[in-house]
PDB file with one MODEL, atoms N, CA, C and O in Angstrom:
MODEL        1
ATOM      1  N   MET A   1       1.076  -1.756  -0.097  1.00  0.00           N
ATOM      2  CA  MET A   1      -0.086   0.118   0.048  1.00  0.00           C
ATOM      3  C   MET A   1       0.904   1.382   0.050  1.00  0.00           C
ATOM      4  O   MET A   1       0.458   2.514  -0.136  1.00  0.00           O
ATOM      5  N   GLU A   2       2.506   1.097   0.307  1.00  0.00           N
ATOM      6  CA  GLU A   2       2.993   2.585   0.249  1.00  0.00           C
ATOM      7  C   GLU A   2       2.729   2.956  -0.962  1.00  0.00           C
ATOM      8  O   GLU A   2       2.771   2.197  -1.930  1.00  0.00           O
ATOM      9  N   GLY A   3       2.512   3.844  -0.992  1.00  0.00           N
ATOM     10  CA  GLY A   3       2.278   5.423  -2.269  1.00  0.00           C
ATOM     11  C   GLY A   3       1.091   5.159  -2.520  1.00  0.00           C
ATOM     12  O   GLY A   3       0.721   5.745  -3.537  1.00  0.00           O
ATOM     13  N   VAL A   4       0.270   4.500  -2.026  1.00  0.00           N
ATOM     14  CA  VAL A   4      -1.381   4.477  -2.580  1.00  0.00           C
ATOM     15  C   VAL A   4      -2.011   5.378  -1.571  1.00  0.00           C
ATOM     16  O   VAL A   4      -1.774   5.222  -0.373  1.00  0.00           O
ATOM     17  N   GLY A   5      -3.008   6.554  -2.122  1.00  0.00           N
ATOM     18  CA  GLY A   5      -3.721   7.068  -0.898  1.00  0.00           C
ATOM     19  C   GLY A   5      -4.890   6.783  -0.926  1.00  0.00           C
ATOM     20  O   GLY A   5      -5.158   5.718  -1.484  1.00  0.00           O
ATOM     21  N   TRP A   6      -5.817   7.444  -0.460  1.00  0.00           N
ATOM     22  CA  TRP A   6      -7.591   7.152  -0.312  1.00  0.00           C
ATOM     23  C   TRP A   6      -8.160   6.939  -1.209  1.00  0.00           C
ATOM     24  O   TRP A   6      -8.849   5.929  -1.348  1.00  0.00           O
ATOM     25  N   SER A   7      -7.984   8.075  -2.282  1.00  0.00           N
ATOM     26  CA  SER A   7      -8.685   8.061  -3.358  1.00  0.00           C
ATOM     27  C   SER A   7      -8.475   7.339  -4.405  1.00  0.00           C
ATOM     28  O   SER A   7      -9.390   6.981  -5.145  1.00  0.00           O
ATOM     29  N   GLU A   8      -7.096   7.006  -4.609  1.00  0.00           N
ATOM     30  CA  GLU A   8      -7.244   5.719  -5.204  1.00  0.00           C
ATOM     31  C   GLU A   8      -7.522   4.061  -5.003  1.00  0.00           C
ATOM     32  O   GLU A   8      -7.840   3.111  -5.718  1.00  0.00           O
ATOM     33  N   PHE A   9      -7.280   4.250  -3.921  1.00  0.00           N
ATOM     34  CA  PHE A   9      -7.963   2.937  -3.118  1.00  0.00           C
ATOM     35  C   PHE A   9      -9.438   2.853  -2.893  1.00  0.00           C
ATOM     36  O   PHE A   9      -9.959   1.777  -2.600  1.00  0.00           O
ATOM     37  N   ASP A  10     -10.216   4.099  -3.039  1.00  0.00           N
ATOM     38  CA  ASP A  10     -11.461   4.343  -2.666  1.00  0.00           C
ATOM     39  C   ASP A  10     -11.880   4.068  -4.460  1.00  0.00           C
ATOM     40  O   ASP A  10     -13.053   3.724  -4.605  1.00  0.00           O
ATOM     41  N   ARG A  11     -11.208   4.165  -5.542  1.00  0.00           N
ATOM     42  CA  ARG A  11     -12.074   4.037  -6.470  1.00  0.00           C
ATOM     43  C   ARG A  11     -11.462   2.615  -7.594  1.00  0.00           C
ATOM     44  O   ARG A  11     -11.830   2.338  -8.736  1.00  0.00           O
ATOM     45  N   ASP A  12     -10.618   2.064  -6.878  1.00  0.00           N
ATOM     46  CA  ASP A  12      -9.936   0.720  -7.379  1.00  0.00           C
ATOM     47  C   ASP A  12     -10.575  -0.388  -6.307  1.00  0.00           C
ATOM     48  O   ASP A  12     -10.209  -0.727  -5.182  1.00  0.00           O
ATOM     49  N   GLU A  13     -11.739  -0.821  -7.185  1.00  0.00           N
ATOM     50  CA  GLU A  13     -12.677  -2.277  -6.097  1.00  0.00           C
ATOM     51  C   GLU A  13     -11.368  -3.393  -6.365  1.00  0.00           C
ATOM     52  O   GLU A  13     -11.291  -4.131  -5.382  1.00  0.00           O
ATOM     53  N   ILE A  14     -10.260  -3.748  -7.468  1.00  0.00           N
ATOM     54  CA  ILE A  14      -9.740  -4.796  -7.805  1.00  0.00           C
ATOM     55  C   ILE A  14      -8.797  -4.679  -6.163  1.00  0.00           C
ATOM     56  O   ILE A  14      -8.883  -5.491  -5.242  1.00  0.00           O
ATOM     57  N   LEU A  15      -8.069  -3.620  -6.191  1.00  0.00           N
ATOM     58  CA  LEU A  15      -7.281  -3.396  -4.897  1.00  0.00           C
ATOM     59  C   LEU A  15      -8.072  -3.391  -3.768  1.00  0.00           C
ATOM     60  O   LEU A  15      -7.454  -3.856  -2.811  1.00  0.00           O
ATOM     61  N   GLN A  16      -9.222  -3.040  -3.499  1.00  0.00           N
ATOM     62  CA  GLN A  16     -10.066  -3.385  -2.345  1.00  0.00           C
ATOM     63  C   GLN A  16     -10.168  -4.901  -2.204  1.00  0.00           C
ATOM     64  O   GLN A  16     -10.121  -5.199  -1.010  1.00  0.00           O
ATOM     65  N   ASP A  17     -10.260  -5.706  -2.808  1.00  0.00           N
ATOM     66  CA  ASP A  17     -10.299  -7.174  -2.701  1.00  0.00           C
ATOM     67  C   ASP A  17      -9.397  -7.596  -2.504  1.00  0.00           C
ATOM     68  O   ASP A  17      -9.270  -8.521  -1.702  1.00  0.00           O
ATOM     69  N   ALA A  18      -8.245  -6.974  -3.290  1.00  0.00           N
ATOM     70  CA  ALA A  18      -6.933  -7.496  -2.980  1.00  0.00           C
ATOM     71  C   ALA A  18      -6.587  -7.335  -1.289  1.00  0.00           C
ATOM     72  O   ALA A  18      -6.297  -8.227  -0.491  1.00  0.00           O
ATOM     73  N   VAL A  19      -6.695  -6.231  -1.117  1.00  0.00           N
ATOM     74  CA  VAL A  19      -6.241  -5.857   0.441  1.00  0.00           C
ATOM     75  C   VAL A  19      -6.912  -6.564   1.192  1.00  0.00           C
ATOM     76  O   VAL A  19      -6.352  -7.126   2.132  1.00  0.00           O
ATOM     77  N   ALA A  20      -8.721  -6.765   0.898  1.00  0.00           N
ATOM     78  CA  ALA A  20      -9.293  -7.591   1.873  1.00  0.00           C
ATOM     79  C   ALA A  20      -8.967  -8.807   2.205  1.00  0.00           C
ATOM     80  O   ALA A  20      -8.955  -9.174   3.379  1.00  0.00           O
ATOM     81  N   HIS A  21      -8.571  -9.808   0.897  1.00  0.00           N
ATOM     82  CA  HIS A  21      -7.907 -10.924   0.714  1.00  0.00           C
ATOM     83  C   HIS A  21      -6.721 -11.208   2.001  1.00  0.00           C
ATOM     84  O   HIS A  21      -6.557 -12.239   2.653  1.00  0.00           O
ATOM     85  N   GLN A  22      -6.029  -9.974   2.083  1.00  0.00           N
ATOM     86  CA  GLN A  22      -4.714 -10.083   2.753  1.00  0.00           C
ATOM     87  C   GLN A  22      -5.140 -10.039   4.186  1.00  0.00           C
ATOM     88  O   GLN A  22      -4.609 -10.836   4.960  1.00  0.00           O
ATOM     89  N   VAL A  23      -5.899  -9.328   4.559  1.00  0.00           N
ATOM     90  CA  VAL A  23      -6.349  -9.184   5.635  1.00  0.00           C
ATOM     91  C   VAL A  23      -7.134 -10.404   6.371  1.00  0.00           C
ATOM     92  O   VAL A  23      -6.996 -10.765   7.540  1.00  0.00           O
ATOM     93  N   GLN A  24      -7.951 -10.914   5.424  1.00  0.00           N
ATOM     94  CA  GLN A  24      -8.280 -12.066   5.550  1.00  0.00           C
ATOM     95  C   GLN A  24      -7.336 -13.209   5.973  1.00  0.00           C
ATOM     96  O   GLN A  24      -7.514 -13.935   6.951  1.00  0.00           O
ATOM     97  N   ILE A  25      -6.187 -13.278   5.002  1.00  0.00           N
ATOM     98  CA  ILE A  25      -5.234 -14.264   5.544  1.00  0.00           C
ATOM     99  C   ILE A  25      -4.308 -14.170   7.034  1.00  0.00           C
ATOM    100  O   ILE A  25      -3.823 -15.098   7.681  1.00  0.00           O
ATOM    101  N   VAL A  26      -4.268 -12.651   7.307  1.00  0.00           N
ATOM    102  CA  VAL A  26      -4.082 -12.547   8.531  1.00  0.00           C
ATOM    103  C   VAL A  26      -4.247 -12.877   9.825  1.00  0.00           C
ATOM    104  O   VAL A  26      -3.408 -12.995  10.719  1.00  0.00           O
ATOM    105  N   GLY A  27      -5.984 -13.080   9.836  1.00  0.00           N
ATOM    106  CA  GLY A  27      -6.856 -12.848  10.334  1.00  0.00           C
ATOM    107  C   GLY A  27      -6.752 -14.781  10.802  1.00  0.00           C
ATOM    108  O   GLY A  27      -6.594 -15.352  11.881  1.00  0.00           O
ATOM    109  N   GLU A  28      -6.944 -15.310   9.301  1.00  0.00           N
ATOM    110  CA  GLU A  28      -6.971 -16.314   9.326  1.00  0.00           C
ATOM    111  C   GLU A  28      -5.853 -17.535  10.152  1.00  0.00           C
ATOM    112  O   GLU A  28      -6.144 -18.471  10.898  1.00  0.00           O
ATOM    113  N   ALA A  29      -4.502 -17.051   9.649  1.00  0.00           N
ATOM    114  CA  ALA A  29      -3.275 -17.106  10.724  1.00  0.00           C
ATOM    115  C   ALA A  29      -3.402 -16.865  12.086  1.00  0.00           C
ATOM    116  O   ALA A  29      -3.155 -17.737  12.920  1.00  0.00           O
ATOM    117  N   ALA A  30      -3.725 -15.886  12.335  1.00  0.00           N
ATOM    118  CA  ALA A  30      -3.927 -15.412  13.897  1.00  0.00           C
ATOM    119  C   ALA A  30      -4.955 -16.344  14.647  1.00  0.00           C
ATOM    120  O   ALA A  30      -4.914 -16.385  15.877  1.00  0.00           O
ATOM    121  N   ALA A  31      -5.808 -17.039  13.998  1.00  0.00           N
ATOM    122  CA  ALA A  31      -6.873 -17.991  14.407  1.00  0.00           C
ATOM    123  C   ALA A  31      -5.932 -19.052  14.624  1.00  0.00           C
ATOM    124  O   ALA A  31      -6.171 -19.517  15.739  1.00  0.00           O
ATOM    125  N   GLN A  32      -5.060 -19.598  14.130  1.00  0.00           N
ATOM    126  CA  GLN A  32      -4.076 -20.799  14.027  1.00  0.00           C
ATOM    127  C   GLN A  32      -3.281 -20.780  15.260  1.00  0.00           C
ATOM    128  O   GLN A  32      -3.026 -21.872  15.769  1.00  0.00           O
ATOM    129  N   ILE A  33      -2.848 -19.708  15.820  1.00  0.00           N
ATOM    130  CA  ILE A  33      -2.262 -19.181  16.521  1.00  0.00           C
ATOM    131  C   ILE A  33      -2.453 -20.322  17.548  1.00  0.00           C
ATOM    132  O   ILE A  33      -3.603 -20.679  17.801  1.00  0.00           O
ATOM    133  N   GLN A  34      -1.076 -21.103  18.344  1.00  0.00           N
ATOM    134  CA  GLN A  34      -1.631 -21.781  19.637  1.00  0.00           C
ATOM    135  C   GLN A  34      -1.982 -20.731  20.623  1.00  0.00           C
ATOM    136  O   GLN A  34      -1.332 -19.691  20.731  1.00  0.00           O
ATOM    137  N   PRO A  35      -3.398 -21.123  21.599  1.00  0.00           N
ATOM    138  CA  PRO A  35      -3.756 -20.526  22.405  1.00  0.00           C
ATOM    139  C   PRO A  35      -2.519 -20.159  23.342  1.00  0.00           C
ATOM    140  O   PRO A  35      -2.301 -18.966  23.555  1.00  0.00           O
ATOM    141  N   SER A  36      -1.630 -21.214  23.960  1.00  0.00           N
ATOM    142  CA  SER A  36      -0.701 -20.701  24.941  1.00  0.00           C
ATOM    143  C   SER A  36       0.141 -19.607  24.564  1.00  0.00           C
ATOM    144  O   SER A  36       0.670 -18.913  25.433  1.00  0.00           O
ATOM    145  N   PHE A  37       0.335 -19.361  23.173  1.00  0.00           N
ATOM    146  CA  PHE A  37       0.999 -18.137  22.823  1.00  0.00           C
ATOM    147  C   PHE A  37       0.329 -17.221  23.001  1.00  0.00           C
ATOM    148  O   PHE A  37       0.737 -16.416  23.838  1.00  0.00           O
ATOM    149  N   LYS A  38      -0.798 -16.977  22.402  1.00  0.00           N
ATOM    150  CA  LYS A  38      -1.839 -16.154  22.535  1.00  0.00           C
ATOM    151  C   LYS A  38      -1.982 -15.671  24.078  1.00  0.00           C
ATOM    152  O   LYS A  38      -2.120 -14.505  24.448  1.00  0.00           O
ATOM    153  N   THR A  39      -1.928 -16.669  24.782  1.00  0.00           N
ATOM    154  CA  THR A  39      -1.935 -16.153  26.559  1.00  0.00           C
ATOM    155  C   THR A  39      -1.065 -15.246  26.805  1.00  0.00           C
ATOM    156  O   THR A  39      -1.203 -14.153  27.354  1.00  0.00           O
ATOM    157  N   MET A  40       0.271 -15.991  26.169  1.00  0.00           N
ATOM    158  CA  MET A  40       1.625 -15.093  26.808  1.00  0.00           C
ATOM    159  C   MET A  40       1.924 -13.880  25.835  1.00  0.00           C
ATOM    160  O   MET A  40       2.950 -13.257  26.110  1.00  0.00           O
ATOM    161  N   HIS A  41       1.258 -13.482  24.838  1.00  0.00           N
ATOM    162  CA  HIS A  41       1.328 -12.384  24.278  1.00  0.00           C
ATOM    163  C   HIS A  41      -0.088 -11.431  24.359  1.00  0.00           C
ATOM    164  O   HIS A  41      -0.482 -11.053  23.256  1.00  0.00           O
ATOM    165  N   PRO A  42      -0.687 -11.112  25.231  1.00  0.00           N
ATOM    166  CA  PRO A  42      -2.017 -10.277  25.465  1.00  0.00           C
ATOM    167  C   PRO A  42      -2.094  -8.664  24.615  1.00  0.00           C
ATOM    168  O   PRO A  42      -3.007  -7.914  24.270  1.00  0.00           O
ATOM    169  N   GLU A  43      -0.668  -8.653  24.527  1.00  0.00           N
ATOM    170  CA  GLU A  43      -0.455  -7.180  23.668  1.00  0.00           C
ATOM    171  C   GLU A  43      -1.305  -7.214  22.137  1.00  0.00           C
ATOM    172  O   GLU A  43      -1.833  -6.195  21.691  1.00  0.00           O
ATOM    173  N   ILE A  44      -1.340  -8.293  21.551  1.00  0.00           N
ATOM    174  CA  ILE A  44      -1.704  -8.669  20.335  1.00  0.00           C
ATOM    175  C   ILE A  44      -3.566  -8.730  20.359  1.00  0.00           C
ATOM    176  O   ILE A  44      -4.252  -9.618  20.866  1.00  0.00           O
ATOM    177  N   PRO A  45      -3.872  -7.936  19.900  1.00  0.00           N
ATOM    178  CA  PRO A  45      -5.614  -8.085  19.859  1.00  0.00           C
ATOM    179  C   PRO A  45      -6.132  -9.089  18.759  1.00  0.00           C
ATOM    180  O   PRO A  45      -6.773  -8.921  17.721  1.00  0.00           O
ATOM    181  N   TRP A  46      -5.426 -10.581  19.601  1.00  0.00           N
ATOM    182  CA  TRP A  46      -5.974 -11.516  18.497  1.00  0.00           C
ATOM    183  C   TRP A  46      -7.464 -11.686  18.177  1.00  0.00           C
ATOM    184  O   TRP A  46      -7.913 -11.954  17.063  1.00  0.00           O
ATOM    185  N   GLU A  47      -8.208 -11.486  19.355  1.00  0.00           N
ATOM    186  CA  GLU A  47      -9.611 -11.806  18.910  1.00  0.00           C
ATOM    187  C   GLU A  47     -10.374 -10.680  17.727  1.00  0.00           C
ATOM    188  O   GLU A  47     -11.278 -10.994  16.953  1.00  0.00           O
ATOM    189  N   LYS A  48      -9.782  -9.429  17.836  1.00  0.00           N
ATOM    190  CA  LYS A  48      -9.917  -8.258  17.003  1.00  0.00           C
ATOM    191  C   LYS A  48      -9.554  -8.913  15.697  1.00  0.00           C
ATOM    192  O   LYS A  48     -10.473  -9.213  14.935  1.00  0.00           O
ATOM    193  N   ILE A  49      -8.369  -9.152  15.378  1.00  0.00           N
ATOM    194  CA  ILE A  49      -7.788  -9.687  14.306  1.00  0.00           C
ATOM    195  C   ILE A  49      -8.483 -10.911  13.806  1.00  0.00           C
ATOM    196  O   ILE A  49      -8.185 -11.228  12.655  1.00  0.00           O
ATOM    197  N   ILE A  50      -9.390 -11.701  14.461  1.00  0.00           N
ATOM    198  CA  ILE A  50      -9.619 -12.661  13.757  1.00  0.00           C
ATOM    199  C   ILE A  50     -11.198 -12.511  13.900  1.00  0.00           C
ATOM    200  O   ILE A  50     -11.972 -13.388  13.516  1.00  0.00           O
ATOM    201  N   GLY A  51     -11.641 -11.203  14.546  1.00  0.00           N
ATOM    202  CA  GLY A  51     -13.125 -11.006  14.355  1.00  0.00           C
ATOM    203  C   GLY A  51     -13.060 -10.064  12.804  1.00  0.00           C
ATOM    204  O   GLY A  51     -13.952 -10.135  11.958  1.00  0.00           O
ATOM    205  N   THR A  52     -11.994  -9.326  12.686  1.00  0.00           N
ATOM    206  CA  THR A  52     -12.283  -8.759  11.142  1.00  0.00           C
ATOM    207  C   THR A  52     -11.893  -9.687  10.013  1.00  0.00           C
ATOM    208  O   THR A  52     -12.385  -9.353   8.935  1.00  0.00           O
ATOM    209  N   ARG A  53     -11.269 -10.573   9.994  1.00  0.00           N
ATOM    210  CA  ARG A  53     -11.246 -11.891   9.165  1.00  0.00           C
ATOM    211  C   ARG A  53     -12.543 -12.324   9.192  1.00  0.00           C
ATOM    212  O   ARG A  53     -12.966 -12.593   8.068  1.00  0.00           O
ATOM    213  N   HIS A  54     -13.290 -12.480  10.051  1.00  0.00           N
ATOM    214  CA  HIS A  54     -14.912 -13.134  10.288  1.00  0.00           C
ATOM    215  C   HIS A  54     -15.862 -12.173   9.392  1.00  0.00           C
ATOM    216  O   HIS A  54     -16.833 -12.394   8.669  1.00  0.00           O
ATOM    217  N   ARG A  55     -15.256 -11.184   9.708  1.00  0.00           N
ATOM    218  CA  ARG A  55     -16.542  -9.978   9.283  1.00  0.00           C
ATOM    219  C   ARG A  55     -16.585  -9.652   7.718  1.00  0.00           C
ATOM    220  O   ARG A  55     -17.571  -9.194   7.139  1.00  0.00           O
ATOM    221  N   ILE A  56     -14.952 -10.062   6.933  1.00  0.00           N
ATOM    222  CA  ILE A  56     -14.662  -9.849   5.695  1.00  0.00           C
ATOM    223  C   ILE A  56     -15.480 -11.044   5.012  1.00  0.00           C
ATOM    224  O   ILE A  56     -16.397 -10.928   4.199  1.00  0.00           O
ATOM    225  N   VAL A  57     -14.992 -12.090   5.477  1.00  0.00           N
ATOM    226  CA  VAL A  57     -15.328 -13.343   5.112  1.00  0.00           C
ATOM    227  C   VAL A  57     -16.991 -13.594   4.882  1.00  0.00           C
ATOM    228  O   VAL A  57     -17.505 -14.170   3.923  1.00  0.00           O
ATOM    229  N   HIS A  58     -17.617 -13.037   5.952  1.00  0.00           N
ATOM    230  CA  HIS A  58     -19.137 -13.357   6.184  1.00  0.00           C
ATOM    231  C   HIS A  58     -20.002 -12.676   5.708  1.00  0.00           C
ATOM    232  O   HIS A  58     -21.001 -13.104   5.130  1.00  0.00           O
ATOM    233  N   ASP A  59     -19.695 -11.452   5.913  1.00  0.00           N
ATOM    234  CA  ASP A  59     -20.551  -9.960   5.596  1.00  0.00           C
ATOM    235  C   ASP A  59     -19.741  -9.219   4.540  1.00  0.00           C
ATOM    236  O   ASP A  59     -19.666  -7.992   4.616  1.00  0.00           O
ATOM    237  N   TYR A  60     -19.161  -9.849   3.609  1.00  0.00           N
ATOM    238  CA  TYR A  60     -18.345  -8.889   2.920  1.00  0.00           C
ATOM    239  C   TYR A  60     -18.890  -8.230   1.994  1.00  0.00           C
ATOM    240  O   TYR A  60     -18.094  -7.592   1.304  1.00  0.00           O
ATOM    241  N   ARG A  61     -19.934  -8.151   1.733  1.00  0.00           N
ATOM    242  CA  ARG A  61     -21.169  -7.148   1.027  1.00  0.00           C
ATOM    243  C   ARG A  61     -21.303  -5.678   1.665  1.00  0.00           C
ATOM    244  O   ARG A  61     -21.497  -4.639   1.033  1.00  0.00           O
ATOM    245  N   ARG A  62     -21.146  -5.829   3.169  1.00  0.00           N
ATOM    246  CA  ARG A  62     -21.119  -4.642   3.750  1.00  0.00           C
ATOM    247  C   ARG A  62     -19.726  -3.952   4.086  1.00  0.00           C
ATOM    248  O   ARG A  62     -19.616  -2.851   4.626  1.00  0.00           O
ATOM    249  N   ILE A  63     -18.606  -4.832   3.651  1.00  0.00           N
ATOM    250  CA  ILE A  63     -17.569  -4.220   4.278  1.00  0.00           C
ATOM    251  C   ILE A  63     -17.622  -2.611   4.086  1.00  0.00           C
ATOM    252  O   ILE A  63     -18.124  -2.394   2.983  1.00  0.00           O
ATOM    253  N   ARG A  64     -17.321  -1.510   4.689  1.00  0.00           N
ATOM    254  CA  ARG A  64     -16.579  -0.181   4.396  1.00  0.00           C
ATOM    255  C   ARG A  64     -15.165  -0.168   4.330  1.00  0.00           C
ATOM    256  O   ARG A  64     -14.209  -0.523   5.019  1.00  0.00           O
ATOM    257  N   ARG A  65     -15.489   0.607   2.772  1.00  0.00           N
ATOM    258  CA  ARG A  65     -14.152   0.865   2.389  1.00  0.00           C
ATOM    259  C   ARG A  65     -13.204   1.676   3.391  1.00  0.00           C
ATOM    260  O   ARG A  65     -12.023   1.368   3.552  1.00  0.00           O
ATOM    261  N   ASP A  66     -13.855   2.784   4.076  1.00  0.00           N
ATOM    262  CA  ASP A  66     -13.134   3.657   4.979  1.00  0.00           C
ATOM    263  C   ASP A  66     -12.405   2.904   6.149  1.00  0.00           C
ATOM    264  O   ASP A  66     -11.291   3.167   6.601  1.00  0.00           O
ATOM    265  N   VAL A  67     -13.529   1.612   6.664  1.00  0.00           N
ATOM    266  CA  VAL A  67     -12.855   0.865   8.019  1.00  0.00           C
ATOM    267  C   VAL A  67     -11.457   0.322   7.313  1.00  0.00           C
ATOM    268  O   VAL A  67     -10.304   0.624   7.622  1.00  0.00           O
ATOM    269  N   LEU A  68     -11.915  -0.574   6.266  1.00  0.00           N
ATOM    270  CA  LEU A  68     -10.493  -1.553   5.365  1.00  0.00           C
ATOM    271  C   LEU A  68      -9.500  -0.530   5.007  1.00  0.00           C
ATOM    272  O   LEU A  68      -8.439  -1.133   4.842  1.00  0.00           O
ATOM    273  N   TRP A  69      -9.345   0.638   4.824  1.00  0.00           N
ATOM    274  CA  TRP A  69      -8.584   1.554   4.615  1.00  0.00           C
ATOM    275  C   TRP A  69      -7.968   1.831   5.857  1.00  0.00           C
ATOM    276  O   TRP A  69      -6.746   1.914   5.728  1.00  0.00           O
ATOM    277  N   GLN A  70      -8.419   2.025   7.158  1.00  0.00           N
ATOM    278  CA  GLN A  70      -8.051   2.272   8.409  1.00  0.00           C
ATOM    279  C   GLN A  70      -7.170   0.937   8.941  1.00  0.00           C
ATOM    280  O   GLN A  70      -6.104   1.020   9.551  1.00  0.00           O
ATOM    281  N   VAL A  71      -7.900  -0.394   8.547  1.00  0.00           N
ATOM    282  CA  VAL A  71      -7.380  -1.297   9.159  1.00  0.00           C
ATOM    283  C   VAL A  71      -6.118  -1.506   7.920  1.00  0.00           C
ATOM    284  O   VAL A  71      -5.637  -2.579   8.286  1.00  0.00           O
ATOM    285  N   VAL A  72      -5.621  -1.242   7.142  1.00  0.00           N
ATOM    286  CA  VAL A  72      -4.386  -1.593   6.476  1.00  0.00           C
ATOM    287  C   VAL A  72      -3.209  -0.434   6.644  1.00  0.00           C
ATOM    288  O   VAL A  72      -2.035  -0.675   6.365  1.00  0.00           O
ATOM    289  N   THR A  73      -3.754   1.094   7.227  1.00  0.00           N
ATOM    290  CA  THR A  73      -2.660   2.360   6.752  1.00  0.00           C
ATOM    291  C   THR A  73      -2.549   2.090   8.625  1.00  0.00           C
ATOM    292  O   THR A  73      -1.525   2.126   9.307  1.00  0.00           O
ATOM    293  N   GLU A  74      -3.803   1.858   9.029  1.00  0.00           N
ATOM    294  CA  GLU A  74      -3.083   1.981  10.606  1.00  0.00           C
ATOM    295  C   GLU A  74      -2.818   0.910  11.658  1.00  0.00           C
ATOM    296  O   GLU A  74      -1.800   0.746  12.330  1.00  0.00           O
ATOM    297  N   SER A  75      -4.024   0.175  11.654  1.00  0.00           N
ATOM    298  CA  SER A  75      -3.968  -0.797  12.680  1.00  0.00           C
ATOM    299  C   SER A  75      -2.891  -2.251  11.973  1.00  0.00           C
ATOM    300  O   SER A  75      -2.526  -3.232  12.621  1.00  0.00           O
ATOM    301  N   MET A  76      -2.636  -2.009  10.740  1.00  0.00           N
ATOM    302  CA  MET A  76      -1.777  -3.388  10.469  1.00  0.00           C
ATOM    303  C   MET A  76      -0.393  -2.836  10.731  1.00  0.00           C
ATOM    304  O   MET A  76       0.559  -3.541  11.065  1.00  0.00           O
ATOM    305  N   ARG A  77      -0.345  -1.454  10.546  1.00  0.00           N
ATOM    306  CA  ARG A  77       1.365  -0.879  11.093  1.00  0.00           C
ATOM    307  C   ARG A  77       1.542  -1.029  12.755  1.00  0.00           C
ATOM    308  O   ARG A  77       2.557  -1.157  13.439  1.00  0.00           O
ATOM    309  N   GLU A  78       0.294  -0.967  13.069  1.00  0.00           N
ATOM    310  CA  GLU A  78       0.585  -1.160  14.485  1.00  0.00           C
ATOM    311  C   GLU A  78       0.472  -2.740  14.984  1.00  0.00           C
ATOM    312  O   GLU A  78       0.581  -2.924  16.196  1.00  0.00           O
ATOM    313  N   LEU A  79       0.308  -3.638  14.315  1.00  0.00           N
ATOM    314  CA  LEU A  79      -0.139  -5.133  14.903  1.00  0.00           C
ATOM    315  C   LEU A  79       1.629  -5.580  14.262  1.00  0.00           C
ATOM    316  O   LEU A  79       2.245  -6.485  14.825  1.00  0.00           O
ATOM    317  N   ILE A  80       2.333  -4.716  12.914  1.00  0.00           N
ATOM    318  CA  ILE A  80       3.326  -5.247  12.740  1.00  0.00           C
ATOM    319  C   ILE A  80       4.356  -4.936  13.531  1.00  0.00           C
ATOM    320  O   ILE A  80       5.342  -5.673  13.501  1.00  0.00           O
ATOM    321  N   SER A  81       4.338  -3.884  14.320  1.00  0.00           N
ATOM    322  CA  SER A  81       5.209  -3.506  15.265  1.00  0.00           C
ATOM    323  C   SER A  81       5.007  -4.502  16.270  1.00  0.00           C
ATOM    324  O   SER A  81       6.068  -5.009  16.632  1.00  0.00           O
ATOM    325  N   LEU A  82       3.896  -4.983  16.886  1.00  0.00           N
ATOM    326  CA  LEU A  82       3.507  -5.794  18.081  1.00  0.00           C
ATOM    327  C   LEU A  82       4.610  -7.346  17.804  1.00  0.00           C
ATOM    328  O   LEU A  82       5.299  -8.081  18.511  1.00  0.00           O
ATOM    329  N   LEU A  83       4.235  -7.236  16.327  1.00  0.00           N
ATOM    330  CA  LEU A  83       4.634  -8.839  16.127  1.00  0.00           C
ATOM    331  C   LEU A  83       6.324  -8.627  15.765  1.00  0.00           C
ATOM    332  O   LEU A  83       6.920  -9.599  16.230  1.00  0.00           O
ATOM    333  N   GLU A  84       6.907  -8.043  15.351  1.00  0.00           N
ATOM    334  CA  GLU A  84       7.855  -8.133  14.645  1.00  0.00           C
ATOM    335  C   GLU A  84       9.107  -8.438  15.970  1.00  0.00           C
ATOM    336  O   GLU A  84      10.120  -9.027  15.591  1.00  0.00           O
ATOM    337  N   PRO A  85       9.037  -8.108  17.225  1.00  0.00           N
ATOM    338  CA  PRO A  85      10.185  -8.704  18.493  1.00  0.00           C
ATOM    339  C   PRO A  85       9.885 -10.572  18.642  1.00  0.00           C
ATOM    340  O   PRO A  85      10.659 -11.468  18.978  1.00  0.00           O
ATOM    341  N   LEU A  86       8.415 -10.612  18.223  1.00  0.00           N
ATOM    342  CA  LEU A  86       8.338 -11.852  18.139  1.00  0.00           C
ATOM    343  C   LEU A  86       8.752 -12.789  16.846  1.00  0.00           C
ATOM    344  O   LEU A  86       8.142 -13.847  16.688  1.00  0.00           O
ATOM    345  N   VAL A  87       9.441 -12.532  16.232  1.00  0.00           N
ATOM    346  CA  VAL A  87       9.860 -13.100  14.969  1.00  0.00           C
ATOM    347  C   VAL A  87      11.396 -13.474  15.230  1.00  0.00           C
ATOM    348  O   VAL A  87      12.300 -12.650  15.364  1.00  0.00           O
ATOM    349  N   PRO A  88      11.539 -15.010  15.282  1.00  0.00           N
ATOM    350  CA  PRO A  88      12.855 -15.355  15.694  1.00  0.00           C
ATOM    351  C   PRO A  88      13.780 -14.485  13.981  1.00  0.00           C
ATOM    352  O   PRO A  88      13.388 -14.295  12.830  1.00  0.00           O
ATOM    353  N   PRO A  89      15.096 -14.196  14.725  1.00  0.00           N
ATOM    354  CA  PRO A  89      16.006 -14.008  13.155  1.00  0.00           C
ATOM    355  C   PRO A  89      16.077 -14.905  12.342  1.00  0.00           C
ATOM    356  O   PRO A  89      15.753 -16.029  12.725  1.00  0.00           O
ATOM    357  N   PRO A  90      16.406 -14.763  11.322  1.00  0.00           N
ATOM    358  CA  PRO A  90      16.820 -15.548  10.156  1.00  0.00           C
ATOM    359  C   PRO A  90      17.971 -16.771  10.168  1.00  0.00           C
ATOM    360  O   PRO A  90      19.024 -16.472   9.604  1.00  0.00           O
ATOM    361  N   GLY A  91      17.897 -17.911  10.662  1.00  0.00           N
ATOM    362  CA  GLY A  91      18.869 -19.120  10.974  1.00  0.00           C
ATOM    363  C   GLY A  91      18.565 -19.368  12.220  1.00  0.00           C
ATOM    364  O   GLY A  91      19.276 -20.172  12.822  1.00  0.00           O
ATOM    365  N   ASP A  92      17.627 -18.845  12.792  1.00  0.00           N
ATOM    366  CA  ASP A  92      17.202 -19.576  14.350  1.00  0.00           C
ATOM    367  C   ASP A  92      16.256 -20.823  14.216  1.00  0.00           C
ATOM    368  O   ASP A  92      15.299 -20.912  14.985  1.00  0.00           O
ATOM    369  N   ASP A  93      16.451 -21.635  13.421  1.00  0.00           N
ATOM    370  CA  ASP A  93      15.489 -22.815  13.341  1.00  0.00           C
ATOM    371  C   ASP A  93      15.471 -23.548  14.699  1.00  0.00           C
ATOM    372  O   ASP A  93      14.757 -24.538  14.857  1.00  0.00           O
TER     373      ASP A  93
ENDMDL
END
C-alpha cells in the first residue's frame, strides 16, 4: 500500500478486494496460533484480528472501504510493530 492514497484506493475495487483478501489471510493465521502463545502475548489483539477476518468473509457485501483503509494504513502497521519482536531472526530454526 506504500504510495497509495485514499482516493486511489477508494476507486479501485480490485485493490480493495486484494487488500481484503490479505487481511483475511492475517486473520486466518491468527486463528491458527496456539492458545498458549496467545496467552503469553496479550498485547496482540488476537480476537480483533480474527473478528475482522470473520467480518470480511461472512459479511463481505457490507465491508466499509473507509474501515478497510483504516485497518491497512493504521491497524496493520501497529500490528506489525507488535509482532516484529516476536519473530526469530533468520537462521534460528
